[in-house]
Steps between C-alpha positions, in 0.01 A plus 500: 500500500588503877804355620523267804618638845633233729523591867754254650467632871703467707315329796454719788509834312137569491428258221159364642372864537577563127362169396161500694426879525628640167587229232162308554279805513657784291278578197805534276663164576438169353635280774620154431568414865614426768129520610410427861291180531496440127374160412769475238860376550756759612223749557452560123178657395411223259611154411613604158703780625675270744579251216640804300711616787626179646789441244580878507525562876561152638711345231634195667386193306246704309594532112406814335324513176595853387256533208207387700588720798552805280172437326313477837663823620435695185157378407347395838648697782540822316144481364353427854710787653400732231654839435409650844642242737866421587583118515652435849612184666650491853671201678739596768665141497647583146761713692627186684462215245872503431705711247515209236128462509430871485756556215301234301164665581602832374636362178170305458293799582666705223468219248125476568393848599777736357648773725331451826555726812610368835409664824659417848517658841821463704520527888790525740594142572576572850123558549368274231663168603341510848170577328528217266585264786186601691293443188651152475437442871144621465430285191654203668261531806195593279555171334518348853838336424713346774831628380655815645830673424672798636595805296856387481393149374261652254768741366741219458256291329418771254875572442568139416204470267578818305870458505608809720382744742481775249279274275233507784432869406676500159317780346806630315541191282113494422497862402823477286372195310162692424686811390734290272187346345261782474690823542542748791167684424305178510603422862338687785691478832312628811600526857281360773617756757354780277166312506521520893604870502287642233257244364326731260818604330597135470170412347512793258848356377367156466200640296717686282711194414187304434324783321182497701304770683699589826196654664303159471804310624537714801132491586504115459791458724411751756553351849546148355757275666378158400776255613403360834792477755579310820455705813752521773265296710472216236880488453548477870237211518692318210832545682352376819357186336830421340714578807446164679432141416160531674396798277596318194310189600198697596509659140541160334198353694262792461204507258500736209275744675695463817832583312333822366404591841848433635653731239242782574300501179181694583259299293543125542363454151728749329881420556598804290332731744761658724481622851476876452486585856872507542795676340657340192762246575870594467813301462804627685824440293829442664763759397708232331193400286434856406856531392495196287181622327648851456821363352309275248269799396746771450633424144140459362379823672793696371410368149132629542628838604773534237308354197152576575530818722278359788537702815559217741720672748215711614330176604786350688596239248858361556732656241 
């Protein structure tokens, strides 16, 4: 019987590329979700699988019937996957649901599915946090919402929500909980910067952890970078609109189509289609903000180096 591999992200670490290019299409993967444009809740591949996963992965207010869950996994999922496909689920939000909820999830996963495996990719927070903010900003504008917050305001809100700056990128705690629950060999930790530097090597290592054919993985992911980003021109337009009372008023009074045009979406009918004519947007961090992030990240990074042997120094992680 195959075990369950749960990919918990993190966000802005190439997760979308793995989900859409590899997990959805690889012949040796039985993919539970997150599936792009799935008709089922949380992007699950079926309603039954969503109902099975709901108390396991999103445990708040969802009681678990362990016997029923174990039966569904052993008899239904394992049968559908067969002996030649690895069961995989991938939801990047699981790496930011809060430590207490994640601890409950891994305990429930083991009770229902046995010794699962957890996969996570980390990224230097000095680079990841601005990327997360731009994703927030793009999602906010794609939904045509009125509200706008600066990077500093966004970072403060995330810090307050999660209980500390280190919790905004708290990969160490999630990894340690997973290791304590399932054992070191069942937790695969990968480095996003390696994906950028040598995508084939990264994908080979991911395939090795999953136990799937690396050549097919590499072929599927070749040239795929599937998460759309704000362009520098779009960011400039957003900042201009929010820099004055007149600009904010103009946005509030505009129709949905006009708002898309104001931001610079190419196709007025597709708010997720980005302006590809300009360079990707960048957020310039003040030196004191970089110092705060680095100070908050050092302890967790050193733990990853000392306990897991990750070569973070080569990629500029604060140690």
